[in-house]
Backbone as numpy.savetxt, mean C-alpha at the origin, in Angstrom:
# Nx Ny Nz CAx CAy CAz Cx Cy Cz
-1.58 5.09 -26.57 -0.56 6.07 -26.18 -0.52 6.24 -24.81
-1.65 6.41 -23.99 -1.82 7.12 -22.54 -0.99 5.74 -21.90
-1.28 4.86 -22.25 -0.58 3.20 -21.19 0.85 3.48 -21.47
1.28 3.71 -22.60 2.59 3.95 -23.11 3.32 5.10 -22.05
2.46 6.35 -22.12 3.02 7.16 -21.16 2.89 6.65 -19.94
2.08 6.03 -19.39 1.87 5.45 -17.90 3.26 4.63 -17.56
3.49 3.64 -18.51 4.63 2.62 -18.43 6.24 3.87 -18.13
5.91 4.53 -18.76 7.48 5.47 -19.04 7.55 6.77 -18.14
6.57 6.82 -17.28 6.40 7.84 -16.29 7.41 7.72 -14.88
7.92 8.50 -14.10 8.71 8.11 -13.27 8.11 7.16 -12.36
9.12 6.39 -11.61 8.26 5.27 -10.49 7.55 6.15 -9.88
7.80 7.24 -9.13 6.89 7.94 -8.20 7.05 9.46 -8.54
5.92 10.14 -8.97 6.26 11.64 -9.37 6.07 12.58 -8.09
5.90 13.88 -8.73 5.89 14.98 -7.35 4.38 15.00 -7.17
3.87 15.98 -6.25 2.75 15.87 -5.68 2.20 16.97 -6.87
0.92 16.77 -7.31 0.26 17.41 -8.12 -1.20 17.87 -7.45
-1.77 18.88 -7.87 -3.20 19.41 -7.24 -4.33 18.34 -8.04
-5.09 18.05 -7.24 -6.11 17.06 -7.99 -6.87 17.37 -9.27
-6.87 18.85 -9.10 -7.33 19.42 -10.71 -6.77 19.02 -11.77
-5.35 18.56 -11.75 -4.66 17.98 -12.67 -4.78 16.80 -13.18
-5.67 15.86 -12.06 -6.17 14.44 -12.74 -7.78 14.98 -13.19
-8.28 15.59 -12.84 -9.68 16.27 -12.97 -9.77 16.53 -14.25
-8.66 17.41 -14.94 -8.43 17.92 -16.51 -8.63 16.57 -17.11
-7.82 15.51 -16.91 -8.01 14.40 -17.89 -9.22 13.81 -18.22
-9.95 14.38 -17.29 -11.76 13.23 -17.39 -12.70 14.32 -17.67
-11.97 15.69 -18.06 -13.11 17.03 -18.16 -13.93 16.58 -19.22
-13.27 16.17 -20.41 -14.00 15.90 -21.60 -14.51 14.36 -22.10
-14.29 13.59 -21.07 -14.51 12.38 -21.21 -15.38 11.50 -20.01
-15.01 10.74 -19.13 -15.69 10.24 -18.45 -16.22 11.22 -17.16
-17.48 11.58 -17.52 -18.21 12.65 -16.63 -18.26 11.85 -15.02
-18.47 11.06 -14.56 -18.50 10.70 -13.29 -17.37 10.65 -12.63
-16.24 10.19 -13.20 -14.71 10.48 -12.59 -14.54 11.68 -12.52
-14.79 12.27 -13.48 -14.53 13.90 -13.48 -15.37 14.59 -12.15
-16.53 14.26 -11.95 -17.10 14.53 -10.67 -16.69 14.05 -9.36
-16.37 12.66 -9.44 -15.76 12.22 -8.26 -14.33 12.75 -7.83
-13.61 13.40 -8.99 -12.31 14.06 -8.40 -12.61 15.19 -8.02
-13.61 16.07 -8.42 -13.84 17.33 -7.81 -14.53 17.17 -6.41
-15.00 16.17 -6.37 -15.61 15.75 -4.84 -14.38 15.62 -4.23
-13.57 14.76 -4.50 -12.28 14.33 -3.62 -11.71 15.73 -2.96
-11.68 16.80 -3.70 -10.98 18.09 -3.49 -11.47 18.61 -2.11
-12.87 17.95 -1.38 -13.32 18.45 -0.21 -12.58 18.03 1.05
-11.86 16.52 0.62 -10.98 16.00 1.59 -9.42 15.97 1.46
-9.31 15.89 0.03 -8.07 15.55 -0.02 -7.14 16.73 -0.74
-5.83 17.26 -0.64 -5.29 18.11 -1.26 -4.57 17.85 -2.13
-3.97 17.01 -2.52 -3.26 16.59 -3.84 -3.17 15.05 -4.05
-2.10 14.72 -5.16 -2.09 13.58 -5.37 -0.65 13.35 -5.95
0.04 12.19 -5.63 1.35 11.91 -5.98 1.16 10.17 -6.99
1.61 10.62 -8.06 1.30 9.35 -9.06 2.37 8.55 -9.24
2.22 7.06 -9.61 3.21 6.23 -9.43 2.79 5.55 -10.92
4.33 4.92 -11.60 4.39 4.44 -12.75 3.24 3.28 -12.75
2.56 3.62 -13.90 1.71 2.11 -14.28 2.20 1.13 -14.69
2.91 0.37 -13.80 3.75 -1.10 -14.47 3.38 -2.28 -13.56
2.43 -2.23 -13.08 2.10 -3.25 -12.51 2.51 -3.87 -11.17
3.52 -2.50 -10.60 3.74 -2.57 -9.37 3.33 -1.37 -8.51
2.36 -0.39 -9.24 2.08 0.51 -8.43 1.35 0.59 -6.97
0.58 -0.47 -6.87 0.20 -0.63 -5.23 1.43 -0.69 -4.32
2.25 -1.46 -4.63 3.30 -1.39 -3.72 4.24 -0.46 -3.60
4.51 0.40 -4.83 5.30 1.48 -4.91 4.61 2.65 -4.21
3.39 2.75 -4.40 2.53 3.75 -3.79 2.61 3.83 -2.26
2.19 2.39 -2.02 2.58 2.07 -0.28 4.00 2.16 0.26
5.01 1.94 -0.46 6.61 2.07 -0.18 6.59 3.60 0.29
6.31 4.36 -0.79 6.57 5.83 -0.85 5.53 6.57 0.42
4.43 6.04 0.51 3.32 6.74 1.43 3.89 6.44 2.81
4.33 5.28 2.93 4.48 4.91 4.53 5.85 5.36 4.65
7.03 5.20 3.89 7.90 5.97 4.32 8.26 7.55 4.21
7.43 7.99 3.51 7.13 9.85 3.79 6.51 9.85 4.88
5.51 9.02 5.52 5.14 9.13 6.85 6.09 9.26 7.93
6.65 8.25 8.06 7.89 8.05 9.08 8.74 9.36 8.92
9.10 9.75 7.52 10.23 10.76 7.48 9.29 12.18 8.16
8.16 12.25 7.67 7.54 13.56 8.33 7.16 13.34 9.77
6.95 12.18 10.50 6.58 12.21 11.76 7.69 11.89 12.45
8.79 11.56 12.28 9.79 11.04 13.30 9.49 10.16 14.15
8.25 9.09 13.59 7.83 8.38 14.75 8.76 6.96 14.99
9.68 7.28 15.89 10.42 6.01 16.30 9.93 4.93 17.02
8.57 4.99 17.41 7.97 3.84 17.83 7.23 3.00 16.91
6.88 3.86 15.90 6.46 2.97 14.72 7.80 2.30 13.82
8.73 2.75 13.66 9.57 2.11 13.26 10.02 0.49 13.59
9.97 1.07 15.12 10.62 -0.12 16.22 9.57 -1.32 15.96
8.19 -0.83 16.10 7.09 -1.71 15.70 6.96 -2.57 14.38
7.16 -1.86 13.38 7.30 -2.47 12.13 8.26 -3.15 11.88
9.76 -2.89 12.46 10.92 -3.73 12.45 10.73 -5.15 13.11
9.87 -5.21 14.28 9.27 -6.21 15.03 8.70 -7.02 14.05
7.74 -6.78 13.10 6.98 -7.28 12.21 7.79 -7.94 11.02
8.91 -7.26 10.91 9.59 -7.39 9.31 10.24 -8.87 9.97
10.85 -8.80 11.03 11.69 -9.91 11.51 10.61 -11.44 11.79
9.59 -10.99 12.00 8.56 -12.25 12.28 8.25 -12.82 11.12
8.13 -11.77 9.79 8.07 -12.33 8.41 9.19 -13.23 7.89
10.33 -12.46 8.27 11.72 -13.19 8.12 11.51 -14.86 8.53
10.73 -15.17 9.67 10.80 -16.34 10.37 9.78 -17.14 9.33
8.91 -16.40 9.00 7.55 -17.16 8.47 8.10 -17.61 6.72
8.88 -16.87 6.10 9.70 -17.19 4.88 10.61 -18.66 5.34
11.46 -18.28 6.22 12.38 -19.61 6.61 11.36 -21.08 6.84
10.21 -20.60 7.55 9.48 -21.98 7.89 8.53 -22.63 6.61
8.37 -21.42 5.80 8.08 -22.09 4.62 8.82 -22.60 3.54
10.25 -22.44 3.62 11.21 -23.29 3.27 12.27 -22.09 2.10
11.87 -21.23 2.05 12.52 -19.93 1.43 14.13 -19.96 1.74
14.96 -19.98 1.01 16.28 -19.87 1.14 16.58 -18.20 1.74
17.58 -18.03 2.44 17.63 -16.69 2.79 18.04 -15.75 1.64
18.93 -16.26 0.96 19.44 -15.84 -0.27 18.63 -15.27 -1.03
17.07 -15.77 -1.14 16.17 -15.23 -2.40 15.57 -14.03 -1.91
15.55 -14.00 -0.45 15.05 -12.41 0.14 15.51 -11.55 0.53
16.82 -11.87 1.48 17.53 -11.11 2.75 18.40 -9.78 2.14
18.35 -9.66 0.61 18.75 -8.34 0.11 17.75 -7.22 0.25
16.55 -7.78 -0.18 15.41 -6.76 -0.24 14.72 -6.27 1.16
15.12 -7.61 2.19 14.69 -6.72 3.69 15.84 -6.12 4.06
16.96 -6.17 3.72 18.17 -5.45 4.31 17.98 -4.04 3.81
17.66 -3.76 2.64 17.52 -2.42 1.88 16.20 -1.96 2.43
14.87 -2.55 2.82 14.08 -1.64 3.11 14.33 -1.44 4.76
14.86 -2.32 5.34 15.13 -1.96 6.50 15.70 -0.83 6.82
16.93 -0.58 5.91 17.79 0.64 5.84 17.12 1.75 5.42
16.28 1.62 4.46 15.31 2.92 4.18 14.50 3.36 5.67
14.08 2.56 6.31 13.25 2.66 7.54 14.10 3.56 8.56
15.40 2.97 8.65 16.02 3.68 9.75 16.56 4.79 9.41
16.89 5.20 8.23 17.17 6.43 7.48 16.27 7.42 7.33
14.92 7.24 7.81 13.71 7.86 7.76 13.91 8.91 9.18
14.35 8.17 10.12 14.48 8.94 11.42 16.02 9.91 11.37
15.84 11.02 12.16 16.53 11.89 12.31 17.81 11.37 13.09
19.08 11.60 13.29 20.09 11.27 13.77 20.98 9.91 13.28
20.31 8.90 12.55 21.37 8.32 11.62 21.99 9.01 10.92
23.45 8.35 10.62 24.12 8.70 9.85 23.72 9.10 8.52
22.91 8.32 7.92 22.30 8.44 6.50 21.06 8.97 6.34
20.70 9.87 7.32 19.19 10.45 7.20 18.97 11.42 6.21
17.83 10.88 5.55 17.69 11.84 4.17 16.46 13.05 4.03
16.49 13.60 3.12 15.13 14.38 3.29 14.18 13.85 2.19
12.94 15.02 2.12 11.88 14.19 1.40 12.49 14.10 -0.31
13.18 15.32 -0.56 13.70 15.19 -1.75 14.39 13.67 -2.19
15.32 13.57 -1.00 16.13 12.54 -1.31 15.15 11.23 -1.15
14.23 10.93 -0.52 13.38 10.01 -0.53 12.84 9.73 -1.93
12.37 11.08 -2.60 12.04 10.67 -4.02 12.68 10.35 -5.02
13.99 10.78 -4.76 15.23 10.45 -5.81 15.59 8.80 -5.32
15.12 8.60 -4.33 15.53 6.82 -4.08 14.26 6.15 -4.61
13.24 6.43 -4.53 11.84 5.76 -4.79 11.90 5.80 -6.53
12.71 6.80 -7.07 12.59 6.85 -8.40 13.95 5.96 -9.16
14.93 5.37 -8.04 15.82 5.02 -8.53 15.60 3.49 -9.00
15.88 2.87 -9.95 15.01 1.59 -10.43 15.74 0.71 -9.34
16.80 0.39 -9.30 17.38 -0.93 -8.48 16.94 -0.55 -7.06
17.00 0.45 -6.30 16.36 0.69 -5.01 14.51 0.40 -5.00
14.39 1.06 -5.96 12.81 0.88 -5.79 12.41 -0.08 -6.19
12.79 -1.18 -7.28 12.41 -2.36 -7.36 12.66 -3.19 -6.02
13.69 -2.99 -5.35 14.22 -3.88 -4.46 13.01 -3.86 -3.03
12.92 -2.58 -3.10 11.73 -2.12 -2.20 10.51 -2.77 -2.56
10.00 -2.72 -3.61 8.58 -3.56 -4.10 8.82 -5.16 -4.04
10.06 -5.69 -3.87 10.15 -7.12 -3.96 10.29 -7.44 -2.39
10.47 -6.55 -1.49 10.50 -7.03 -0.32 8.97 -6.78 0.04
8.41 -5.92 -0.22 6.56 -5.81 -0.14 5.95 -6.99 -0.64
6.50 -7.57 -2.02 5.96 -8.61 -2.71 6.22 -9.91 -1.60
7.60 -10.15 -1.11 7.87 -11.26 -0.01 7.03 -11.41 1.07
6.91 -10.16 1.79 5.96 -9.73 2.77 4.41 -10.24 2.46
3.92 -9.63 1.47 2.71 -10.24 0.89 2.66 -11.90 0.81
3.27 -12.22 0.23 3.38 -13.84 -0.31 3.52 -14.42 1.17
4.65 -14.55 2.13 4.28 -15.12 3.31 3.32 -15.09 3.92
2.55 -13.90 3.85 1.27 -13.84 5.04 0.28 -14.64 4.12
0.28 -14.75 2.75 -0.95 -15.53 2.23 -0.49 -17.03 2.55
0.57 -17.66 2.36 0.75 -18.58 2.55 0.99 -19.08 4.02
1.09 -18.33 4.74 0.78 -18.70 6.33 -0.28 -19.05 6.64
-1.40 -17.94 5.98 -2.62 -18.11 6.38 -3.37 -18.84 5.31
-3.35 -19.72 4.64 -3.68 -20.06 3.35 -5.34 -20.09 3.60
-5.69 -20.91 4.73 -7.13 -21.10 5.17 -7.85 -19.82 5.19
-7.23 -19.03 5.62 -8.09 -17.58 5.79 -8.28 -16.89 4.54
-6.97 -16.83 3.85 -7.12 -15.96 2.53 -7.80 -16.79 1.40
-7.83 -18.05 1.37 -8.55 -18.66 0.25 -9.86 -18.49 -0.26
-11.11 -17.83 0.56 -12.31 -17.16 0.15 -11.99 -16.06 -0.43
-10.86 -15.20 -0.56 -10.69 -13.80 -1.33 -10.34 -14.30 -2.53
-9.70 -15.43 -2.93 -9.23 -15.75 -4.33 -9.01 -14.78 -5.19
-8.74 -14.75 -6.53 -8.88 -15.89 -7.23 -7.84 -16.93 -7.30
-8.08 -18.30 -6.84 -6.87 -19.22 -6.53 -7.26 -20.34 -7.65
-6.93 -20.05 -8.85 -7.47 -20.92 -9.91 -6.24 -22.00 -9.68
-5.10 -22.24 -9.31 -4.07 -22.88 -9.04 -3.98 -23.29 -7.32
-3.12 -23.65 -7.11 -2.67 -23.85 -5.46 -2.48 -22.29 -4.61
-2.40 -22.35 -3.41 -2.13 -20.89 -2.93 -0.56 -20.60 -2.94
0.24 -21.72 -3.10 1.77 -21.75 -3.22 1.75 -21.10 -4.77
1.16 -21.54 -5.74 1.57 -21.34 -7.25 0.94 -20.01 -7.44
-0.15 -19.57 -6.79 -0.64 -18.26 -7.00 0.42 -17.25 -6.46
1.02 -17.27 -5.14 1.78 -16.31 -4.86 3.08 -16.45 -5.45
3.74 -17.66 -6.21 4.83 -17.74 -6.84 4.63 -17.09 -8.52
3.41 -16.74 -9.31 3.34 -16.27 -10.25 2.31 -15.19 -9.85
1.48 -14.52 -9.03 0.82 -13.47 -9.14 1.20 -12.71 -7.83
2.24 -12.63 -6.99 2.56 -11.96 -6.09 3.77 -11.79 -6.06
4.70 -12.92 -6.09 5.99 -12.58 -6.26 6.99 -12.17 -7.50
6.18 -11.91 -8.50 6.71 -11.57 -9.78 6.35 -10.25 -10.22
7.25 -9.32 -10.29 7.54 -8.19 -10.95 6.39 -7.58 -11.68
5.64 -6.79 -11.63 4.71 -6.36 -12.69 3.11 -7.05 -12.54
3.11 -7.93 -11.84 1.73 -8.56 -11.48 1.06 -7.88 -10.73
-0.36 -7.07 -11.04 -1.09 -6.23 -10.49 -1.58 -6.85 -9.02
-1.71 -5.83 -8.33 -2.62 -6.46 -6.88 -4.08 -6.31 -6.69
-4.57 -7.05 -6.16 -6.27 -7.19 -5.87 -6.13 -7.25 -4.23
-7.62 -7.14 -3.89 -7.75 -6.85 -2.40 -7.18 -7.73 -1.20
-6.81 -9.20 -1.91 -6.14 -10.07 -1.10 -4.63 -9.78 -0.83
-4.07 -9.02 -1.65 -2.74 -8.44 -1.83 -2.77 -7.36 -0.73
-3.69 -6.78 -0.43 -3.80 -5.21 0.36 -4.11 -6.08 2.11
-4.88 -6.89 1.91 -5.34 -7.61 3.17 -4.05 -8.04 3.84
-3.40 -8.68 2.86 -2.20 -9.71 3.44 -1.21 -8.34 3.95
-0.56 -7.65 3.12 0.19 -6.57 3.55 -0.08 -5.81 4.57
-1.33 -5.71 4.70 -1.52 -4.61 5.78 -1.59 -5.47 6.94
-1.87 -6.90 7.02 -1.98 -7.57 8.22 -0.58 -7.85 9.05
0.03 -8.24 7.82 1.57 -8.57 8.49 2.37 -7.46 8.94
2.34 -6.13 8.29 3.12 -5.17 8.89 2.11 -4.50 9.84
1.02 -4.71 9.66 0.22 -3.79 10.57 -0.16 -2.37 10.42
-0.08 -2.34 9.05 -0.10 -0.76 8.86 -1.55 -0.60 8.00
-2.67 0.33 8.65 -3.93 0.57 8.00 -3.94 1.14 6.76
-4.72 0.79 5.45 -4.70 1.16 4.63 -5.54 1.90 4.08
-5.87 3.08 3.79 -7.19 3.77 3.18 -7.05 3.46 1.48
-8.22 2.88 1.02 -8.23 2.80 -0.80 -9.36 3.78 -1.16
-9.20 4.87 -1.85 -10.39 5.71 -2.26 -10.44 5.13 -3.71
-11.75 4.76 -4.10 -11.88 4.49 -5.52 -12.90 5.43 -6.39
-12.39 5.11 -7.39 -13.06 5.98 -8.56 -13.74 5.15 -9.45
-14.89 4.87 -9.60 -15.68 3.71 -10.23 -17.01 4.57 -10.65
-17.80 3.53 -11.61 -18.85 4.27 -12.02 -20.30 3.88 -11.32
-19.97 3.40 -10.13 -21.17 2.73 -9.13 -21.35 3.67 -8.44
-22.58 3.84 -8.03 -23.13 4.48 -7.06 -22.60 4.40 -5.90
-22.19 5.65 -4.88 -21.71 5.74 -3.49 -22.66 4.75 -2.60
-24.06 4.88 -2.88 -24.95 4.42 -1.88 -25.58 5.59 -1.19
-25.02 6.97 -1.43 -25.22 8.15 -0.50 -26.46 8.85 -1.51
-27.59 9.00 -1.05 -28.72 9.43 -1.99 -28.61 10.70 -2.46
-28.01 11.36 -1.15 -27.64 13.09 -1.51 -26.34 13.10 -2.46
-25.70 12.42 -2.56 -24.32 12.29 -3.28 -24.13 10.88 -4.25
-24.98 10.42 -4.95 -24.76 9.18 -5.45 -23.24 9.09 -6.34
-22.53 10.26 -6.85 -21.41 10.02 -7.44 -20.41 10.25 -6.73
-20.51 10.44 -5.32 -19.31 10.69 -4.34 -18.50 9.23 -4.37
-16.85 9.39 -4.38 -16.25 8.19 -4.50 -16.39 7.51 -3.28
-16.27 6.29 -3.41 -16.33 5.13 -2.24 -14.89 5.23 -1.48
-14.72 4.91 -0.56 -13.40 4.26 0.10 -13.59 2.97 1.16
-12.53 2.38 1.42 -12.56 1.35 2.11 -11.46 1.44 3.10
-11.56 1.15 4.15 -10.29 0.83 5.14 -9.78 -0.16 5.46
-8.62 -0.54 5.23 -7.95 -1.91 5.71 -7.35 -1.80 6.99
-7.99 -2.41 7.78 -7.44 -2.19 9.39 -6.70 -3.98 9.38
-5.58 -3.90 10.25 -5.00 -5.39 10.80 -6.14 -6.23 11.46
-6.81 -5.59 12.16 -7.56 -6.64 13.20 -8.70 -6.81 12.52
-9.04 -6.43 11.52 -10.27 -7.12 10.20 -10.10 -8.32 10.32
-8.99 -8.83 9.85 -8.60 -10.06 9.90 -8.90 -10.90 11.09
-8.33 -10.61 12.19 -8.52 -11.08 13.48 -9.82 -11.27 13.98
-10.61 -10.21 13.71 -12.01 -10.46 14.24 -13.14 -11.50 13.12
-12.32 -11.98 12.06 -12.85 -12.81 11.09 -12.37 -14.20 11.62
-11.08 -14.23 11.86 -10.38 -15.30 12.55 -11.21 -16.04 14.39
-11.56 -14.83 14.79 -11.76 -15.04 16.13 -13.44 -15.12 16.20
-14.19 -15.30 15.25 -15.74 -15.38 14.98 -16.10 -14.44 15.80
-15.65 -13.30 15.40 -16.44 -12.03 15.73 -15.73 -11.43 16.89
-14.69 -11.86 17.57 -14.06 -11.20 18.65 -13.23 -10.10 17.88
-13.33 -9.16 18.70 -12.42 -7.87 18.41 -11.35 -7.71 19.11
-10.73 -9.10 19.66 -9.34 -8.98 19.96 -8.21 -8.98 19.29
-7.01 -8.13 19.65 -5.91 -7.81 18.77 -4.89 -7.66 19.34
-3.53 -7.80 19.06 -2.31 -7.65 19.70 -2.06 -6.41 19.18
-2.25 -5.46 20.21 -2.22 -3.60 19.70 -0.63 -3.62 19.27
0.50 -4.42 19.86 1.46 -4.03 19.69 1.92 -4.33 17.91
1.25 -4.97 17.14 1.46 -5.35 15.96 0.52 -4.32 14.91
-0.27 -3.15 15.48 -1.00 -2.32 14.63 -0.18 -0.83 14.67
-0.11 -0.20 13.82 0.59 0.90 13.83 -0.47 1.92 14.60
0.39 2.93 14.99 0.06 3.96 16.04 -1.14 4.85 15.68
-2.11 4.78 15.03 -3.19 5.60 14.61 -4.06 5.84 15.54
-4.05 7.25 16.34 -4.54 7.56 17.40 -6.15 7.27 16.80
-7.25 7.19 18.33 -8.75 7.08 18.28 -9.27 5.81 18.04
-10.71 5.60 18.45 -10.92 4.59 17.98 -11.18 4.24 16.65
-11.41 2.72 16.45 -11.44 2.29 14.85 -12.21 3.05 13.90
-13.75 3.70 14.49 -14.30 4.33 13.58 -13.73 5.50 12.91
-12.96 6.15 14.04 -12.48 7.64 13.86 -10.93 7.53 13.42
-10.35 6.27 12.96 -9.38 6.41 12.50 -9.17 6.72 10.90
-7.90 7.43 10.60 -8.13 7.19 9.04 -6.73 7.02 8.90
-6.57 5.99 8.21 -5.08 5.61 8.28 -3.87 6.32 7.50
-2.53 6.31 7.82 -1.65 7.62 6.95 -1.30 6.88 5.63
-1.67 5.87 5.37 -1.35 5.38 3.81 -2.72 5.22 3.06
-2.77 6.47 2.33 -4.04 6.68 1.51 -3.65 6.52 -0.12
-4.42 5.68 -0.47 -4.12 5.33 -2.09 -5.59 5.80 -3.03
-5.12 6.34 -4.45 -6.24 6.37 -4.89 -6.34 5.19 -5.97
-7.41 4.48 -6.16 -7.71 3.50 -7.26 -8.48 3.93 -8.29
-7.87 4.04 -9.34 -8.70 3.91 -10.71 -8.72 2.67 -11.48
-9.47 2.37 -12.26 -9.75 0.77 -12.81 -8.12 0.44 -13.25
-7.71 -0.68 -12.35 -6.23 -1.04 -12.77 -4.82 -0.07 -12.60
-5.12 0.71 -11.62 -4.06 1.57 -10.90 -3.94 2.18 -9.78
-2.91 2.42 -9.04 -3.05 2.85 -7.65 -2.14 3.93 -7.81
-2.54 5.24 -6.82 -1.69 6.50 -6.84 -1.83 6.83 -5.40
-0.93 8.00 -4.99 -1.11 8.25 -3.67 -1.92 9.59 -3.37
-2.66 9.84 -2.23 -3.72 10.61 -2.01 -3.16 11.18 -0.75
-3.26 12.83 -0.82 -2.97 13.21 0.48 -4.05 13.95 1.34
-4.51 13.56 2.49 -5.48 13.95 3.11 -5.51 15.49 3.39
-6.48 16.14 3.73 -6.34 17.62 4.31 -5.93 17.64 5.75
């Protein structure tokens, strides 16, 4: 019954206190319950997304656009637009006909532009939520992100191959497990999307494993995905990177908190809001 409710939920919901999520585990998974309570020390709220296999992309889409809408960061929009244009060229070089992806790219770039004040169609946060819950618009944005992810994996197949699981060829994996709506996302998808758009992503994990902190073994783990993590591997440990291709998150790497923060519980992603 709970699975059906997740599939029928809004594509993106309203903000909720973390206590609403904790209440769902109060008489069930005691470790998850404790972890959610501990999240309250660093995060103020969550926003749920529909559990339809597209939750990672939809969560990323809304969280990123919300950040632009709140910060009015024109430089970030210009930076990511440049990354999007490069991705278009990657798709062309991979043999994709423009008709297969150009509608999705056009829609997402329009959404980005309309997050900035001064544009004719500038919208509010309420408008953004309505847009994210409109099936056609929301699904088109998801498909944009799926094509971006697919192009990244195929372009750097040698780098991504160890991340697997690629039971077939990487091209077949991308066609069946990346570009198909409803296919769930794993670490390889996150690394590819993060690297191509240059947007750092934090994923906070609810899981039954120890955090490794002796003082608080049930504290939830998190991992920050930075675009230049990939570059370090490819350059044999070098920390060089194209700074123009990385989102403008201030401070040294170890002090950066990505502005896209997602909560992962087995099989599902939602959006988290830091304090």
